[in-house]
BATI-658650 format. One line per field, with one value per residue (C-alpha): residue number from 1; residue in three letters; chain; x, y, z. Coordinates in nm, 2 decimals. Layout:
BEGIN
nr	(NUM;...)
rest	(ALA;...)
kette	(A;...)
c1	(X;...)
c2	(Y;...)
c3	(Z;...)
//
This chain:
BEGIN
nr	(1;2;3;4;5;6;7;8;9;10;11;12;13;14;15;16;17;18;19;20;21;22;23;24;25;26;27;28;29;30;31;32;33;34;35;36;37;38;39;40;41;42;43;44;45;46;47;48;49;50;51;52;53;54;55;56;57;58;59;60;61;62;63;64;65;66;67;68;69;70;71;72;73;74;75;76;77;78;79;80;81;82;83;84;85;86;87;88;89;90;91;92;93;94;95;96;97;98;99;100;101;102;103;104;105;106;107;108;109;110;111;112;113;114;115;116;117;118;119;120;121;122;123;124;125;126;127;128;129;130;131;132;133;134;135;136;137;138;139;140;141;142;143;144;145;146;147;148;149;150;151;152;153;154;155;156;157;158;159;160;161;162;163;164;165;166;167;168;169;170;171;172;173;174;175;176;177;178;179;180;181;182;183;184;185;186;187;188;189;190;191;192;193;194)
rest	(MET;LYS;LYS;LEU;ALA;LEU;ILE;ILE;LEU;LEU;ILE;SER;ILE;PRO;LEU;PHE;GLY;GLN;SER;ASN;SER;ASN;LYS;PHE;SER;VAL;SER;GLY;ASN;LEU;LYS;VAL;TYR;PHE;GLY;LYS;GLU;LEU;LEU;THR;PRO;GLN;PHE;ALA;SER;ILE;VAL;LEU;LEU;PRO;ASN;ASN;HIS;ILE;THR;GLU;ILE;ASP;SER;THR;GLY;ASN;TYR;LYS;PHE;ASP;ASN;LEU;LYS;ASN;GLY;THR;TYR;LYS;ILE;MET;VAL;ILE;ASP;TYR;ASN;PRO;GLU;PRO;LYS;GLU;PHE;LYS;PHE;GLU;ILE;LYS;SER;SER;SER;ILE;SER;SER;PHE;ASP;LEU;ILE;VAL;ASP;ALA;ASN;CYS;GLU;VAL;SER;LYS;GLU;ILE;ALA;GLU;GLN;ASP;ILE;GLN;ASN;ASP;LYS;PRO;ARG;LEU;LEU;LEU;ILE;SER;GLY;ILE;ALA;PRO;TYR;VAL;SER;VAL;GLU;ASP;SER;LYS;PHE;ALA;LYS;ARG;TYR;GLY;ILE;ILE;PHE;GLN;ASP;PHE;GLY;ASP;THR;PRO;PRO;ALA;GLU;THR;CYS;VAL;LYS;GLN;TYR;ASN;SER;THR;VAL;PHE;ASP;PHE;LEU;ASP;LYS;LYS;PHE;GLY;LYS;LYS;TRP;ARG;GLU;GLU;VAL;ARG;GLY;ASP;VAL;VAL;GLY;LEU;LYS)
kette	(A;A;A;A;A;A;A;A;A;A;A;A;A;A;A;A;A;A;A;A;A;A;A;A;A;A;A;A;A;A;A;A;A;A;A;A;A;A;A;A;A;A;A;A;A;A;A;A;A;A;A;A;A;A;A;A;A;A;A;A;A;A;A;A;A;A;A;A;A;A;A;A;A;A;A;A;A;A;A;A;A;A;A;A;A;A;A;A;A;A;A;A;A;A;A;A;A;A;A;A;A;A;A;A;A;A;A;A;A;A;A;A;A;A;A;A;A;A;A;A;A;A;A;A;A;A;A;A;A;A;A;A;A;A;A;A;A;A;A;A;A;A;A;A;A;A;A;A;A;A;A;A;A;A;A;A;A;A;A;A;A;A;A;A;A;A;A;A;A;A;A;A;A;A;A;A;A;A;A;A;A;A;A;A;A;A;A;A;A;A;A;A;A;A)
c1	(4.18;4.22;4.25;4.52;4.72;4.69;4.81;5.11;5.19;5.16;5.38;5.65;5.68;5.83;6.05;6.18;6.23;6.41;6.65;6.74;6.79;7.06;7.27;7.48;7.78;8.09;8.23;8.47;8.77;9.14;9.43;9.80;10.09;10.37;10.64;10.46;10.20;9.85;9.73;9.47;9.67;9.62;9.55;9.52;9.38;9.18;9.11;8.81;8.87;8.76;8.58;8.91;8.73;8.95;8.83;9.02;8.96;8.81;8.98;8.88;9.00;8.65;8.59;8.29;8.22;7.86;7.65;7.78;7.61;7.61;7.95;8.31;8.53;8.88;9.00;9.37;9.53;9.78;9.98;10.19;10.33;10.46;10.28;9.95;9.76;9.42;9.11;8.84;8.47;8.14;7.82;7.52;7.20;7.29;7.55;7.86;7.95;8.24;8.47;8.77;9.12;9.45;9.77;10.14;10.34;10.66;10.85;11.22;11.26;11.05;11.07;11.22;11.49;11.57;11.62;11.86;12.05;12.09;12.22;12.47;12.58;12.45;12.14;12.02;11.81;11.59;11.51;11.28;11.41;11.30;11.51;11.82;11.93;12.09;12.41;12.61;12.93;12.72;12.54;12.88;12.97;12.63;12.65;13.00;12.91;12.60;12.70;12.43;12.41;12.18;12.01;11.81;11.56;11.53;11.21;11.15;11.09;10.92;10.58;10.61;10.46;10.75;11.00;10.83;10.84;11.21;11.30;11.08;11.27;11.61;11.47;11.40;11.75;11.92;11.70;11.81;12.17;12.22;11.91;11.71;12.02;12.06;11.71;11.83;12.12;11.97;11.85;11.48;11.37;11.43;11.10;10.88;11.08;10.82)
c2	(8.36;8.57;8.24;8.12;8.44;8.43;8.07;8.15;8.44;8.24;7.96;8.21;8.40;8.10;8.01;8.37;8.39;8.05;8.14;8.46;8.29;8.06;8.37;8.48;8.70;8.73;9.06;9.20;9.43;9.37;9.49;9.42;9.41;9.63;9.56;9.61;9.85;9.71;9.93;9.94;9.90;10.14;9.84;9.47;9.19;8.92;8.59;8.36;7.99;7.76;8.02;8.21;8.54;8.84;9.16;9.47;9.64;9.98;10.28;10.17;9.81;9.66;9.38;9.18;8.87;8.83;8.55;8.27;7.94;7.71;7.55;7.58;7.86;7.99;8.35;8.46;8.81;8.77;9.10;9.07;8.72;8.47;8.20;8.36;8.25;8.08;8.19;7.92;7.97;7.79;7.93;7.73;7.94;8.31;8.56;8.63;8.98;9.10;8.82;9.03;8.94;9.02;8.93;8.99;9.16;8.99;9.31;9.25;9.62;9.83;10.11;9.88;9.75;10.11;10.19;9.90;10.00;10.35;10.22;10.00;10.30;10.13;10.33;10.27;10.46;10.22;10.22;10.03;10.08;9.78;9.54;9.76;9.95;10.29;10.39;10.70;10.86;11.12;10.84;10.73;11.08;11.14;10.81;10.89;11.24;11.14;10.80;10.60;10.31;10.30;9.97;9.90;9.61;9.61;9.44;9.22;9.46;9.41;9.58;9.95;10.04;9.85;10.04;10.37;10.30;10.22;10.52;10.76;10.66;10.72;11.05;11.16;11.06;11.25;11.56;11.56;11.50;11.72;11.94;11.95;12.01;11.64;11.64;11.88;11.65;11.30;11.13;11.19;10.82;10.73;10.57;10.79;11.11;11.30)
c3	(9.00;9.32;9.52;9.29;9.32;9.70;9.71;9.49;9.71;10.03;9.88;9.76;10.09;10.28;9.99;9.97;10.34;10.35;10.07;10.25;10.59;10.44;10.36;10.66;10.72;10.94;11.04;11.29;11.35;11.29;11.52;11.46;11.70;11.56;11.81;12.14;12.00;11.92;11.63;11.36;11.03;10.74;10.51;10.53;10.31;10.47;10.30;10.37;10.32;10.16;9.94;9.87;9.89;9.98;10.14;10.26;10.59;10.61;10.77;11.12;11.07;11.01;10.76;10.64;10.43;10.31;10.14;10.35;10.41;10.71;10.76;10.89;10.76;10.82;10.80;10.75;10.74;10.46;10.48;10.79;10.82;10.56;10.76;10.86;11.16;11.08;11.27;11.26;11.30;11.23;11.10;11.21;11.19;11.22;11.12;11.33;11.43;11.64;11.51;11.60;11.49;11.65;11.46;11.52;11.24;11.38;11.33;11.27;11.33;11.58;11.83;12.09;11.85;11.76;12.12;12.16;11.85;11.98;12.32;12.13;11.91;11.60;11.49;11.14;10.89;10.70;10.33;10.11;9.75;9.55;9.35;9.29;9.60;9.55;9.74;9.69;9.83;10.00;10.19;10.33;10.43;10.60;10.78;10.92;11.02;11.21;11.33;11.16;10.92;10.61;10.57;10.26;10.27;9.89;9.77;10.07;10.35;10.69;10.74;10.66;11.00;11.17;10.96;11.03;11.41;11.40;11.19;11.40;11.71;11.53;11.40;11.76;11.87;11.58;11.65;12.02;11.94;11.62;11.60;11.27;11.05;10.96;10.81;10.54;10.45;10.46;10.15;10.08;10.05;10.42;10.52;10.73;10.69;10.50)
//
C-alpha cells in the first residue's frame, strides 16, 4: 500500500509541474506621449489578443496578463488612439517581463499648441461637456474681456491629459496677464481648473 501511494505521488508530481509550466505571463510598463511629454497615464486599458482579455494599469503604469500558453500574442492600448498600435510578442517556454509599451496620444491640443495659440492671439479654454454643450451670455462677456475663446469638445474629446496640458498653459498666461481675478469669473467646468 505504501509503494502504491509513493508511485501515485511520483507520477502526479511531474504532471503537476508540467501543468504549471505551461502557464506563463507577460508584464511591463506603459508610458504615453502627451504632446512632447512622456508620462505615466492615470488610467489605461490594455487588451490582449487573440484572447480578448482586458486589464487596467496600476498607479505606476504596470500591467500583467497571467495564465498564458505558448504562442503569439498582440497587445493594444485602447484608450488614446482610435487606431491603436499593436505590439506583438511570442511566448515559447517562459514568461516575459519588462515588455514595456510606449504609445502616442496624438494630442490635437497640447502645451505646444497652447503656446502657438497664445502667440497668435487665439488662446482657448477647453471644455468637455458631453452631448449638449452649454453656452451663456456670460461666457461671451468673459471671452471678450480676457481675449480667449471657449471650445467645447462635447462627447468626443481628446485625451483629458492633453486638454489639461493645453488649459494649464493658458491658465499661466492669463495669470501673468490679468492676475488671479479671471479665475473667479470663469465658468467652473473648464478642464483642469480645479
